C-alpha positions, -999 to +999 in steps of 0.1 A: -766-266+566-743-236+558-751-206+580-737-173+567-738-140+585-734-109+563-729-077+583-735-043+565-733-007+575-767+002+561-802-011+553-798-004+516-770-030+514-793-056+530-820-047+505-796-052+476-784-085+490-819-098+496-826-096+459-791-106+447-781-136+469-809-160+459-801-154+423-764-159+429-769-192+447-794-204+420-769-196+392-737-209+407-747-239+429-736-271+411-764-296+406-749-320+431-753-293+458-790-286+451-802-304+482-779-283+504-797-258+526-784-223+533-793-200+561-782-164+555-786-137+581-783-101+569-775-078+597-775-040+590-761-013+613-770+023+613-738+036+597-702+025+595-693+041+629-720+020+647-708-011+628-672-006+637-679+003+674-707-021+683-711-046+655-676-060+654-678-068+692-712-085+687-698-106+658-670-117+681-696-129+706-721-145+682-699-160+655-698-197+667-733-203+654-723-194+618-701-213+593-690-181+577-691-143+580-689-116+553-686-079+564-695-053+538-687-016+543-683+014+521-649+029+516-662+064+515-631+086+518-610+062+539-580+043+528-591+008+518-561-010+532-562+007+566-600+003+568-598-035+561-568-039+585-587-022+613-618-044+608-597-076+606-579-066+638-612-061+656-624-096+647-591-115+650-606-139+675-631-151+650-619-186+640-645-194+613-642-183+577-646-146+575-641-121+547-641-083+548-653-066+516-652-029+508-675-012+483-652+012+466-662+040+473-698+030+481-725+005+473-738+025+444-705+018+425-719-018+421-748-004+401-724+016+378-709-018+369-741-027+351-754+003+332-781-017+314-797-027+347-793+008+362-810+023+331-839-002+336-843+007+373-842+044+366-863+042+335-838+065+319-809+057+295-776+061+312-747+065+287-722+037+287-689+053+294-654+040+293-648+043+330-642+022+360-672+021+383-651+018+415-631+049+404-661+073+405-656+094+436-694+097+443-715+071+425-747+080+444-744+117+432-737+106+397-768+083+396-789+110+413-779+134+385-800+112+362-829+105+385-834+107+423-848+075+439-847+064+476-816+044+483-835+014+496-858+013+466-829+015+442-810-012+462-840-036+461-845-031+423-808-034+415-804-066+436-831-082+416-815-076+382-778-067+384-757-090+363-733-114+379-707-100+355-712-064+366-679-045+360-673-032+395-643-049+410-655-045+445-688-061+435-670-091+420-649-094+452-682-095+473-697-121+449-667-143+452-666-140+490-702-151+493-697-181+470-665-191+487-679-188+522-709-209+512-686-234+496-705-232+464-674-229+443-637-225+450-628-190+439 
């Protein structure tokens, strides 16, 4: 059995992943792996500060019971390289497969990578632009300008319908990290 721990800075990321991960595994798992069992633990923290101060120490203590760890945080206004380097430094004693993935600049940029799904969730047509979802400085504000919806509700809805091919690069990096850590495919 593969046991994956995914650590996030907020509940909305967990809500998104609860809908998305089962669909991802079902779509990409080769037929010869259909008997394999997966145990995925989603662990949210109350903000990036709490995750960085308390969560990373906890990961270092509890990691032996997992076969892989993925840490997902928002970039916000921080430098991606520095943020990732700091997280990797804090968990350097973790000897199992671990990946740090950063939503650039925040989880909602994943949603901008699939405008059709976002339009369905908001029940409002969002214009398809020629822009890079990860380059939008405030995806949550952009989305709220069309329709306000609680973060957790939007995350649940988007997790259930977002395309595996969503155009957000940080979403694609997260998708690949999950598949690789579960050894579903070599990416």
